[in-house]
A tleap script that builds the chain and sets N, CA, C and O, in Angstrom:
source leaprc.protein.ff14SB
mol = sequence {
  NMET VAL ARG ILE SER GLY GLY GLU GLY TYR
  ILE LEU ASN ILE ALA TRP VAL ASN VAL SER
  ASN ILE PRO LEU ASP LYS ILE HIE GLU LYS
  ASN ILE ALA TYR VAL GLY SER LEU VAL GLY
  VAL THR LEU GLU ILE TYR LYS ALA THR ILE
  ASN ARG PRO GLU SER VAL ARG ILE LYS LEU
  GLY CYS ARG ASP ALA GLU ASN ILE PRO PRO
  SER ILE GLU GLY VAL LEU GLY GLY HIE PHE
  TYR ASP PHE PHE PHE SER VAL ASP LYS ILE
  ARG VAL LYS ASN PRO PRO LYS GLU LYS VAL
  ASN CVAL
}
set mol.1.N position { -70.248 -106.147 10.670 }
set mol.1.CA position { -69.099 -106.027 9.807 }
set mol.1.C position { -69.189 -107.134 8.754 }
set mol.1.O position { -69.574 -108.264 9.054 }
set mol.2.N position { -68.832 -106.791 7.526 }
set mol.2.CA position { -68.804 -107.766 6.447 }
set mol.2.C position { -67.376 -107.854 5.952 }
set mol.2.O position { -66.733 -106.842 5.678 }
set mol.3.N position { -66.890 -109.082 5.842 }
set mol.3.CA position { -65.553 -109.249 5.283 }
set mol.3.C position { -65.636 -110.249 4.143 }
set mol.3.O position { -66.583 -111.030 4.059 }
set mol.4.N position { -64.671 -110.221 3.291 }
set mol.4.CA position { -64.611 -111.150 2.173 }
set mol.4.C position { -63.821 -112.363 2.638 }
set mol.4.O position { -62.714 -112.233 3.162 }
set mol.5.N position { -64.404 -113.555 2.442 }
set mol.5.CA position { -63.717 -114.761 2.884 }
set mol.5.C position { -62.517 -115.039 1.999 }
set mol.5.O position { -62.448 -114.575 0.861 }
set mol.6.N position { -61.590 -115.788 2.524 }
set mol.6.CA position { -60.385 -116.126 1.785 }
set mol.6.C position { -59.334 -115.067 2.014 }
set mol.6.O position { -59.454 -113.958 1.492 }
set mol.7.N position { -58.317 -115.377 2.774 }
set mol.7.CA position { -57.311 -114.393 3.136 }
set mol.7.C position { -56.222 -114.211 2.097 }
set mol.7.O position { -55.288 -113.440 2.316 }
set mol.8.N position { -56.320 -114.904 0.970 }
set mol.8.CA position { -55.237 -114.851 -0.004 }
set mol.8.C position { -55.206 -113.568 -0.819 }
set mol.8.O position { -54.235 -113.337 -1.539 }
set mol.9.N position { -56.221 -112.730 -0.735 }
set mol.9.CA position { -56.222 -111.457 -1.453 }
set mol.9.C position { -56.621 -111.617 -2.909 }
set mol.9.O position { -57.267 -112.592 -3.294 }
set mol.10.N position { -56.226 -110.651 -3.696 }
set mol.10.CA position { -56.581 -110.625 -5.106 }
set mol.10.C position { -55.486 -111.255 -5.951 }
set mol.10.O position { -54.306 -111.209 -5.602 }
set mol.11.N position { -55.893 -111.838 -7.057 }
set mol.11.CA position { -54.920 -112.268 -8.050 }
set mol.11.C position { -54.774 -111.149 -9.068 }
set mol.11.O position { -55.653 -110.296 -9.189 }
set mol.12.N position { -53.678 -111.150 -9.792 }
set mol.12.CA position { -53.473 -110.155 -10.829 }
set mol.12.C position { -54.419 -110.447 -11.982 }
set mol.12.O position { -54.318 -111.490 -12.627 }
set mol.13.N position { -55.329 -109.535 -12.236 }
set mol.13.CA position { -56.230 -109.653 -13.382 }
set mol.13.C position { -55.459 -109.229 -14.618 }
set mol.13.O position { -54.626 -108.325 -14.553 }
set mol.14.N position { -55.730 -109.872 -15.741 }
set mol.14.CA position { -55.037 -109.551 -16.986 }
set mol.14.C position { -56.070 -109.349 -18.079 }
set mol.14.O position { -56.964 -110.175 -18.263 }
set mol.15.N position { -55.942 -108.238 -18.807 }
set mol.15.CA position { -56.882 -107.924 -19.879 }
set mol.15.C position { -56.157 -107.253 -21.037 }
set mol.15.O position { -55.181 -106.530 -20.838 }
set mol.16.N position { -56.642 -107.499 -22.242 }
set mol.16.CA position { -56.211 -106.726 -23.408 }
set mol.16.C position { -57.083 -105.486 -23.457 }
set mol.16.O position { -58.310 -105.578 -23.410 }
set mol.17.N position { -56.452 -104.333 -23.549 }
set mol.17.CA position { -57.145 -103.050 -23.459 }
set mol.17.C position { -56.702 -102.158 -24.621 }
set mol.17.O position { -55.518 -102.108 -24.955 }
set mol.18.N position { -57.645 -101.465 -25.227 }
set mol.18.CA position { -57.333 -100.451 -26.232 }
set mol.18.C position { -57.234 -99.104 -25.528 }
set mol.18.O position { -58.131 -98.721 -24.777 }
set mol.19.N position { -56.141 -98.391 -25.773 }
set mol.19.CA position { -55.900 -97.090 -25.154 }
set mol.19.C position { -55.888 -96.045 -26.262 }
set mol.19.O position { -55.164 -96.181 -27.248 }
set mol.20.N position { -56.687 -95.011 -26.094 }
set mol.20.CA position { -56.733 -93.970 -27.122 }
set mol.20.C position { -56.446 -92.598 -26.515 }
set mol.20.O position { -56.433 -92.413 -25.298 }
set mol.21.N position { -56.217 -91.656 -27.410 }
set mol.21.CA position { -55.937 -90.256 -27.128 }
set mol.21.C position { -54.501 -90.004 -26.680 }
set mol.21.O position { -54.220 -88.996 -26.032 }
set mol.22.N position { -53.589 -90.918 -27.024 }
set mol.22.CA position { -52.175 -90.624 -26.825 }
set mol.22.C position { -51.754 -89.784 -28.031 }
set mol.22.O position { -51.932 -90.221 -29.168 }
set mol.23.N position { -51.201 -88.590 -27.808 }
set mol.23.CA position { -50.821 -87.747 -28.947 }
set mol.23.C position { -49.859 -88.486 -29.888 }
set mol.23.O position { -48.953 -89.187 -29.437 }
set mol.24.N position { -50.068 -88.322 -31.192 }
set mol.24.CA position { -49.267 -89.034 -32.186 }
set mol.24.C position { -47.770 -88.794 -32.016 }
set mol.24.O position { -46.969 -89.706 -32.223 }
set mol.25.N position { -47.391 -87.585 -31.644 }
set mol.25.CA position { -45.965 -87.300 -31.488 }
set mol.25.C position { -45.393 -87.858 -30.179 }
set mol.25.O position { -44.194 -87.735 -29.926 }
set mol.26.N position { -46.237 -88.466 -29.355 }
set mol.26.CA position { -45.782 -89.022 -28.077 }
set mol.26.C position { -45.986 -90.539 -28.003 }
set mol.26.O position { -45.769 -91.147 -26.955 }
set mol.27.N position { -46.406 -91.145 -29.123 }
set mol.27.CA position { -46.626 -92.595 -29.110 }
set mol.27.C position { -45.296 -93.316 -29.292 }
set mol.27.O position { -44.772 -93.413 -30.402 }
set mol.28.N position { -44.763 -93.815 -28.188 }
set mol.28.CA position { -43.656 -94.762 -28.214 }
set mol.28.C position { -43.784 -95.611 -26.959 }
set mol.28.O position { -44.546 -95.281 -26.051 }
set mol.29.N position { -43.041 -96.696 -26.914 }
set mol.29.CA position { -43.259 -97.712 -25.884 }
set mol.29.C position { -43.193 -97.170 -24.461 }
set mol.29.O position { -43.995 -97.572 -23.618 }
set mol.30.N position { -42.271 -96.283 -24.179 }
set mol.30.CA position { -42.143 -95.738 -22.821 }
set mol.30.C position { -43.422 -95.006 -22.404 }
set mol.30.O position { -43.914 -95.208 -21.294 }
set mol.31.N position { -43.959 -94.164 -23.278 }
set mol.31.CA position { -45.183 -93.422 -22.947 }
set mol.31.C position { -46.401 -94.339 -22.887 }
set mol.31.O position { -47.279 -94.149 -22.046 }
set mol.32.N position { -46.458 -95.322 -23.768 }
set mol.32.CA position { -47.580 -96.272 -23.739 }
set mol.32.C position { -47.567 -97.033 -22.417 }
set mol.32.O position { -48.609 -97.213 -21.786 }
set mol.33.N position { -46.384 -97.477 -22.004 }
set mol.33.CA position { -46.270 -98.183 -20.721 }
set mol.33.C position { -46.681 -97.279 -19.565 }
set mol.33.O position { -47.334 -97.733 -18.626 }
set mol.34.N position { -46.305 -96.006 -19.626 }
set mol.34.CA position { -46.700 -95.049 -18.589 }
set mol.34.C position { -48.219 -94.910 -18.519 }
set mol.34.O position { -48.794 -94.947 -17.432 }
set mol.35.N position { -48.866 -94.752 -19.664 }
set mol.35.CA position { -50.323 -94.581 -19.680 }
set mol.35.C position { -50.998 -95.816 -19.084 }
set mol.35.O position { -51.948 -95.684 -18.313 }
set mol.36.N position { -50.525 -97.006 -19.427 }
set mol.36.CA position { -51.071 -98.225 -18.819 }
set mol.36.C position { -50.870 -98.246 -17.318 }
set mol.36.O position { -51.725 -98.739 -16.583 }
set mol.37.N position { -49.729 -97.708 -16.849 }
set mol.37.CA position { -49.443 -97.714 -15.410 }
set mol.37.C position { -50.368 -96.805 -14.616 }
set mol.37.O position { -50.409 -96.885 -13.389 }
set mol.38.N position { -51.105 -95.948 -15.294 }
set mol.38.CA position { -52.056 -95.094 -14.574 }
set mol.38.C position { -53.209 -95.898 -13.995 }
set mol.38.O position { -53.883 -95.434 -13.075 }
set mol.39.N position { -53.449 -97.106 -14.524 }
set mol.39.CA position { -54.537 -97.956 -14.007 }
set mol.39.C position { -54.064 -99.350 -13.609 }
set mol.39.O position { -54.838 -100.125 -13.046 }
set mol.40.N position { -52.818 -99.677 -13.890 }
set mol.40.CA position { -52.325 -101.014 -13.566 }
set mol.40.C position { -50.869 -101.150 -13.960 }
set mol.40.O position { -50.075 -100.229 -13.773 }
set mol.41.N position { -50.520 -102.321 -14.514 }
set mol.41.CA position { -49.162 -102.611 -14.939 }
set mol.41.C position { -49.212 -103.003 -16.409 }
set mol.41.O position { -49.930 -103.932 -16.778 }
set mol.42.N position { -48.462 -102.308 -17.245 }
set mol.42.CA position { -48.403 -102.667 -18.660 }
set mol.42.C position { -47.521 -103.896 -18.793 }
set mol.42.O position { -46.320 -103.840 -18.525 }
set mol.43.N position { -48.122 -105.011 -19.209 }
set mol.43.CA position { -47.395 -106.264 -19.341 }
set mol.43.C position { -46.848 -106.479 -20.748 }
set mol.43.O position { -45.796 -107.093 -20.928 }
set mol.44.N position { -47.568 -105.969 -21.737 }
set mol.44.CA position { -47.158 -106.157 -23.129 }
set mol.44.C position { -47.817 -105.080 -23.984 }
set mol.44.O position { -48.931 -104.639 -23.701 }
set mol.45.N position { -47.124 -104.672 -25.016 }
set mol.45.CA position { -47.673 -103.733 -25.996 }
set mol.45.C position { -47.768 -104.478 -27.314 }
set mol.45.O position { -46.778 -105.037 -27.786 }
set mol.46.N position { -48.939 -104.488 -27.905 }
set mol.46.CA position { -49.121 -105.136 -29.201 }
set mol.46.C position { -48.495 -104.220 -30.249 }
set mol.46.O position { -49.089 -103.222 -30.658 }
set mol.47.N position { -47.289 -104.577 -30.674 }
set mol.47.CA position { -46.466 -103.688 -31.490 }
set mol.47.C position { -47.116 -103.298 -32.819 }
set mol.47.O position { -46.823 -102.227 -33.352 }
set mol.48.N position { -47.980 -104.133 -33.356 }
set mol.48.CA position { -48.641 -103.816 -34.632 }
set mol.48.C position { -49.560 -102.602 -34.513 }
set mol.48.O position { -49.957 -102.026 -35.525 }
set mol.49.N position { -49.901 -102.209 -33.276 }
set mol.49.CA position { -50.822 -101.073 -33.092 }
set mol.49.C position { -50.122 -99.778 -32.686 }
set mol.49.O position { -50.780 -98.751 -32.514 }
set mol.50.N position { -48.807 -99.812 -32.531 }
set mol.50.CA position { -48.103 -98.614 -32.065 }
set mol.50.C position { -48.302 -97.433 -33.005 }
set mol.50.O position { -48.448 -96.303 -32.539 }
set mol.51.N position { -48.310 -97.657 -34.294 }
set mol.51.CA position { -48.462 -96.560 -35.252 }
set mol.51.C position { -49.906 -96.356 -35.699 }
set mol.51.O position { -50.163 -95.577 -36.617 }
set mol.52.N position { -50.834 -97.034 -35.074 }
set mol.52.CA position { -52.251 -96.871 -35.399 }
set mol.52.C position { -52.765 -95.628 -34.679 }
set mol.52.O position { -52.689 -95.563 -33.452 }
set mol.53.N position { -53.285 -94.645 -35.402 }
set mol.53.CA position { -53.658 -93.377 -34.745 }
set mol.53.C position { -54.871 -93.471 -33.819 }
set mol.53.O position { -54.980 -92.678 -32.883 }
set mol.54.N position { -55.784 -94.416 -34.050 }
set mol.54.CA position { -57.002 -94.435 -33.236 }
set mol.54.C position { -56.794 -95.019 -31.835 }
set mol.54.O position { -57.396 -94.540 -30.874 }
set mol.55.N position { -55.948 -96.049 -31.709 }
set mol.55.CA position { -55.698 -96.618 -30.379 }
set mol.55.C position { -54.516 -97.567 -30.419 }
set mol.55.O position { -54.117 -98.053 -31.477 }
set mol.56.N position { -53.965 -97.821 -29.234 }
set mol.56.CA position { -52.882 -98.779 -29.052 }
set mol.56.C position { -53.424 -99.887 -28.171 }
set mol.56.O position { -54.165 -99.625 -27.224 }
set mol.57.N position { -53.058 -101.129 -28.478 }
set mol.57.CA position { -53.547 -102.274 -27.698 }
set mol.57.C position { -52.444 -102.725 -26.746 }
set mol.57.O position { -51.303 -102.943 -27.152 }
set mol.58.N position { -52.811 -102.862 -25.462 }
set mol.58.CA position { -51.853 -103.316 -24.453 }
set mol.58.C position { -52.450 -104.448 -23.638 }
set mol.58.O position { -53.667 -104.563 -23.490 }
set mol.59.N position { -51.560 -105.279 -23.113 }
set mol.59.CA position { -51.979 -106.272 -22.116 }
set mol.59.C position { -51.712 -105.625 -20.772 }
set mol.59.O position { -50.583 -105.240 -20.467 }
set mol.60.N position { -52.759 -105.510 -19.973 }
set mol.60.CA position { -52.703 -104.763 -18.725 }
set mol.60.C position { -52.958 -105.693 -17.549 }
set mol.60.O position { -53.905 -106.480 -17.565 }
set mol.61.N position { -52.120 -105.602 -16.538 }
set mol.61.CA position { -52.349 -106.287 -15.276 }
set mol.61.C position { -52.918 -105.290 -14.283 }
set mol.61.O position { -52.414 -104.174 -14.161 }
set mol.62.N position { -53.976 -105.691 -13.568 }
set mol.62.CA position { -54.599 -104.764 -12.623 }
set mol.62.C position { -55.331 -105.548 -11.535 }
set mol.62.O position { -55.380 -106.777 -11.568 }
set mol.63.N position { -55.890 -104.834 -10.589 }
set mol.63.CA position { -56.606 -105.470 -9.487 }
set mol.63.C position { -57.959 -106.013 -9.926 }
set mol.63.O position { -58.342 -107.109 -9.518 }
set mol.64.N position { -58.689 -105.267 -10.750 }
set mol.64.CA position { -60.039 -105.668 -11.137 }
set mol.64.C position { -60.290 -105.281 -12.602 }
set mol.64.O position { -60.641 -104.138 -12.895 }
set mol.65.N position { -60.111 -106.223 -13.497 }
set mol.65.CA position { -60.222 -105.947 -14.939 }
set mol.65.C position { -61.634 -105.545 -15.354 }
set mol.65.O position { -61.817 -104.905 -16.389 }
set mol.66.N position { -62.624 -105.913 -14.563 }
set mol.66.CA position { -64.001 -105.555 -14.907 }
set mol.66.C position { -64.320 -104.103 -14.555 }
set mol.66.O position { -65.366 -103.588 -14.952 }
set mol.67.N position { -63.436 -103.441 -13.819 }
set mol.67.CA position { -63.681 -102.059 -13.401 }
set mol.67.C position { -62.557 -101.105 -13.793 }
set mol.67.O position { -62.264 -100.156 -13.065 }
set mol.68.N position { -61.933 -101.352 -14.933 }
set mol.68.CA position { -60.942 -100.408 -15.450 }
set mol.68.C position { -61.693 -99.140 -15.830 }
set mol.68.O position { -62.692 -99.218 -16.546 }
set mol.69.N position { -61.245 -97.978 -15.375 }
set mol.69.CA position { -61.993 -96.750 -15.678 }
set mol.69.C position { -61.989 -96.456 -17.180 }
set mol.69.O position { -61.014 -96.760 -17.868 }
set mol.70.N position { -63.060 -95.875 -17.683 }
set mol.70.CA position { -63.116 -95.552 -19.108 }
set mol.70.C position { -62.156 -94.442 -19.502 }
set mol.70.O position { -61.766 -94.352 -20.666 }
set mol.71.N position { -61.765 -93.593 -18.552 }
set mol.71.CA position { -60.788 -92.550 -18.853 }
set mol.71.C position { -60.037 -92.181 -17.577 }
set mol.71.O position { -60.512 -92.387 -16.460 }
set mol.72.N position { -58.855 -91.629 -17.791 }
set mol.72.CA position { -58.049 -91.166 -16.671 }
set mol.72.C position { -57.128 -90.064 -17.187 }
set mol.72.O position { -56.738 -90.059 -18.355 }
set mol.73.N position { -56.791 -89.144 -16.310 }
set mol.73.CA position { -55.936 -88.028 -16.690 }
set mol.73.C position { -54.482 -88.346 -16.358 }
set mol.73.O position { -54.186 -88.952 -15.328 }
set mol.74.N position { -53.589 -87.932 -17.235 }
set mol.74.CA position { -52.166 -88.120 -17.004 }
set mol.74.C position { -51.377 -87.012 -17.687 }
set mol.74.O position { -51.935 -86.210 -18.436 }
set mol.75.N position { -50.084 -86.974 -17.425 }
set mol.75.CA position { -49.217 -85.930 -17.970 }
set mol.75.C position { -48.175 -86.564 -18.885 }
set mol.75.O position { -47.508 -87.530 -18.513 }
set mol.76.N position { -48.049 -86.008 -20.080 }
set mol.76.CA position { -46.973 -86.371 -21.005 }
set mol.76.C position { -46.332 -85.082 -21.505 }
set mol.76.O position { -47.026 -84.195 -22.002 }
set mol.77.N position { -45.037 -84.975 -21.379 }
set mol.77.CA position { -44.329 -83.811 -21.894 }
set mol.77.C position { -44.803 -82.489 -21.327 }
set mol.77.O position { -44.805 -81.480 -22.032 }
set mol.78.N position { -45.206 -82.476 -20.068 }
set mol.78.CA position { -45.619 -81.237 -19.429 }
set mol.78.C position { -47.043 -80.792 -19.730 }
set mol.78.O position { -47.427 -79.680 -19.368 }
set mol.79.N position { -47.835 -81.637 -20.385 }
set mol.79.CA position { -49.228 -81.316 -20.689 }
set mol.79.C position { -50.143 -82.413 -20.155 }
set mol.79.O position { -49.798 -83.594 -20.179 }
set mol.80.N position { -51.311 -82.005 -19.675 }
set mol.80.CA position { -52.316 -82.953 -19.214 }
set mol.80.C position { -53.122 -83.478 -20.395 }
set mol.80.O position { -53.458 -82.734 -21.316 }
set mol.81.N position { -53.428 -84.779 -20.351 }
set mol.81.CA position { -54.259 -85.421 -21.380 }
set mol.81.C position { -55.243 -86.357 -20.695 }
set mol.81.O position { -54.957 -86.906 -19.631 }
set mol.82.N position { -56.396 -86.531 -21.310 }
set mol.82.CA position { -57.342 -87.563 -20.894 }
set mol.82.C position { -57.094 -88.770 -21.787 }
set mol.82.O position { -57.192 -88.673 -23.011 }
set mol.83.N position { -56.774 -89.909 -21.175 }
set mol.83.CA position { -56.554 -91.150 -21.908 }
set mol.83.C position { -57.782 -92.030 -21.729 }
set mol.83.O position { -58.368 -92.077 -20.647 }
set mol.84.N position { -58.167 -92.720 -22.782 }
set mol.84.CA position { -59.395 -93.510 -22.769 }
set mol.84.C position { -59.061 -94.992 -22.881 }
set mol.84.O position { -58.225 -95.396 -23.689 }
set mol.85.N position { -59.731 -95.794 -22.055 }
set mol.85.CA position { -59.483 -97.231 -21.984 }
set mol.85.C position { -60.747 -97.991 -22.366 }
set mol.85.O position { -61.848 -97.670 -21.918 }
set mol.86.N position { -60.563 -98.993 -23.193 }
set mol.86.CA position { -61.664 -99.858 -23.607 }
set mol.86.C position { -61.183 -101.302 -23.492 }
set mol.86.O position { -60.250 -101.708 -24.185 }
set mol.87.N position { -61.825 -102.079 -22.612 }
set mol.87.CA position { -61.413 -103.465 -22.408 }
set mol.87.C position { -61.852 -104.290 -23.607 }
set mol.87.O position { -63.027 -104.309 -23.974 }
set mol.88.N position { -60.888 -104.970 -24.209 }
set mol.88.CA position { -61.157 -105.819 -25.361 }
set mol.88.C position { -61.451 -107.247 -24.918 }
set mol.88.O position { -62.457 -107.832 -25.319 }
set mol.89.N position { -60.570 -107.808 -24.090 }
set mol.89.CA position { -60.757 -109.194 -23.652 }
set mol.89.C position { -60.088 -109.399 -22.297 }
set mol.89.O position { -58.904 -109.108 -22.128 }
set mol.90.N position { -60.851 -109.899 -21.342 }
set mol.90.CA position { -60.312 -110.220 -20.024 }
set mol.90.C position { -59.755 -111.639 -20.080 }
set mol.90.O position { -60.474 -112.578 -20.420 }
set mol.91.N position { -58.480 -111.792 -19.748 }
set mol.91.CA position { -57.816 -113.100 -19.788 }
set mol.91.C position { -57.853 -113.794 -18.429 }
set mol.91.O position { -58.037 -115.009 -18.358 }
set mol.92.N position { -57.679 -113.028 -17.347 }
set mol.92.CA position { -57.679 -113.573 -15.986 }
set mol.92.C position { -58.454 -112.596 -15.120 }
set mol.92.O position { -58.214 -111.390 -15.170 }
set mol.93.N position { -59.386 -113.114 -14.323 }
set mol.93.CA position { -60.113 -112.243 -13.397 }
set mol.93.C position { -60.295 -112.950 -12.071 }
set mol.93.O position { -60.121 -114.164 -11.973 }
set mol.94.N position { -60.647 -112.183 -11.054 }
set mol.94.CA position { -60.840 -112.726 -9.717 }
set mol.94.C position { -62.071 -113.611 -9.689 }
set mol.94.O position { -63.087 -113.282 -10.301 }
set mol.95.N position { -61.991 -114.736 -8.983 }
set mol.95.CA position { -63.196 -115.531 -8.790 }
set mol.95.C position { -64.135 -114.805 -7.836 }
set mol.95.O position { -63.693 -113.976 -7.041 }
set mol.96.N position { -65.424 -115.110 -7.909 }
set mol.96.CA position { -66.356 -114.457 -6.967 }
set mol.96.C position { -65.977 -114.819 -5.531 }
set mol.96.O position { -65.618 -115.962 -5.244 }
set mol.97.N position { -66.058 -113.857 -4.653 }
set mol.97.CA position { -65.768 -114.094 -3.241 }
set mol.97.C position { -67.081 -114.077 -2.472 }
set mol.97.O position { -67.965 -113.269 -2.759 }
set mol.98.N position { -67.203 -114.945 -1.522 }
set mol.98.CA position { -68.436 -114.949 -0.741 }
set mol.98.C position { -68.282 -114.032 0.460 }
set mol.98.O position { -67.214 -113.946 1.065 }
set mol.99.N position { -69.361 -113.354 0.789 }
set mol.99.CA position { -69.365 -112.443 1.930 }
set mol.99.C position { -69.762 -113.217 3.172 }
set mol.99.O position { -70.659 -114.059 3.138 }
set mol.100.N position { -69.090 -112.923 4.254 }
set mol.100.CA position { -69.369 -113.576 5.526 }
set mol.100.C position { -69.724 -112.488 6.524 }
set mol.100.O position { -68.943 -111.560 6.738 }
set mol.101.N position { -70.899 -112.595 7.139 }
set mol.101.CA position { -71.297 -111.633 8.176 }
set mol.101.C position { -70.626 -112.017 9.475 }
set mol.101.O position { -70.665 -113.178 9.884 }
set mol.102.N position { -70.001 -111.030 10.134 }
set mol.102.CA position { -69.282 -111.297 11.380 }
set mol.102.C position { -69.989 -110.592 12.507 }
set mol.102.O position { -69.557 -110.677 13.656 }
savepdb mol mol.pdb
quit
């Protein structure tokens, strides 16, 4: 059995992420926060990007910022959409954990 040493668990990773493919008629803070919640916790929305058609920038809290999926499916207004995530800058990440053979 292999376990990860250190019983304190994970810290909240924080990253600035660009999110694209939110339909223009559905871009508002509530929906942006929802899309971020599909992979973590939306901590902040960079308001200058809300009306930018190519992508919206959010600060996202998650378990592992280095492994945010490139896309995920979600529902807005009764329709399914594929949302795309691109990590811009990782602000906080987990330190390396050492493996201990038991």
